[in-house]
Every structure is written in structure tokens, then in C-alpha cells.
C-alpha positions, -999 to 999 in steps of 0.1 A, spaced: -426 -831 -545 -420 -795 -554 -455 -793 -568 -470 -807 -536 -451 -781 -516 -461 -753 -539 -498 -762 -535 -496 -769 -497 -476 -739 -486 -504 -714 -492 -529 -735 -472 -504 -740 -444 -498 -703 -442 -535 -695 -440 -538 -719 -411 -508 -704 -393 -522 -669 -397 -554 -680 -381 -537 -697 -353 -515 -667 -346 -544 -641 -348 -542 -614 -322 -573 -627 -305 -557 -662 -301 -524 -648 -290 -542 -629 -262 -564 -658 -252 -538 -685 -251 -511 -661 -240 -532 -653 -209 -536 -689 -202 -500 -697 -205 -489 -667 -184 -515 -677 -157 -502 -712 -156 -466 -700 -152 -477 -674 -125 -496 -702 -106 -465 -724 -107 -442 -697 -96 -463 -684 -68 -470 -719 -55 -434 -729 -52 -415 -726 -20 -386 -706 -35 -387 -668 -36 -361 -664 -63 -384 -673 -90 -410 -648 -76 -385 -620 -80 -372 -631 -114 -400 -647 -134 -431 -627 -123 -416 -593 -135 -407 -609 -168 -443 -622 -172 -456 -587 -163 -434 -572 -189 -444 -596 -215 -481 -590 -206 -476 -553 -210 -455 -556 -242 -479 -579 -259 -510 -562 -246 -523 -594 -229 -543 -585 -198 -545 -607 -168 -581 -620 -170 -582 -643 -140 
């Protein structure tokens, strides 16, 4: 089992590095943030508008993920 793990780990790490590339983080991060923003703005409550939307904006700024609607 140890041999299998030693052989598989480098392959798994290469796949993870490709999935977490800066381009993918921006692309999928924008989609995720857009989904959350749409859910928040379409809800009837206003508390989430004042709490969640500023957090999303801060995350977009901190992670350099523009809002590409």
C-alpha cells in the first residue's frame, strides 16, 4: 500500500495544481460569487444584503476576481 501511495501522490498533486491554477480560481470563483450574489439579492430579506455582499466584494478584491457578469 505504501508503494501505491508513493506512486500516486505525485500524480494527484499535479492534478490538484492544475485545478487550483490562478485562471481556474478566477473563473470558477467568479461563477461561485455570482451565484451567491444572485441568491442574496433575490431573497426578500435585507440582512443578507448588508452582511454577505460586502464579504463577497472583499473576497473578490482580495483574490483579484473581477465581477465579469
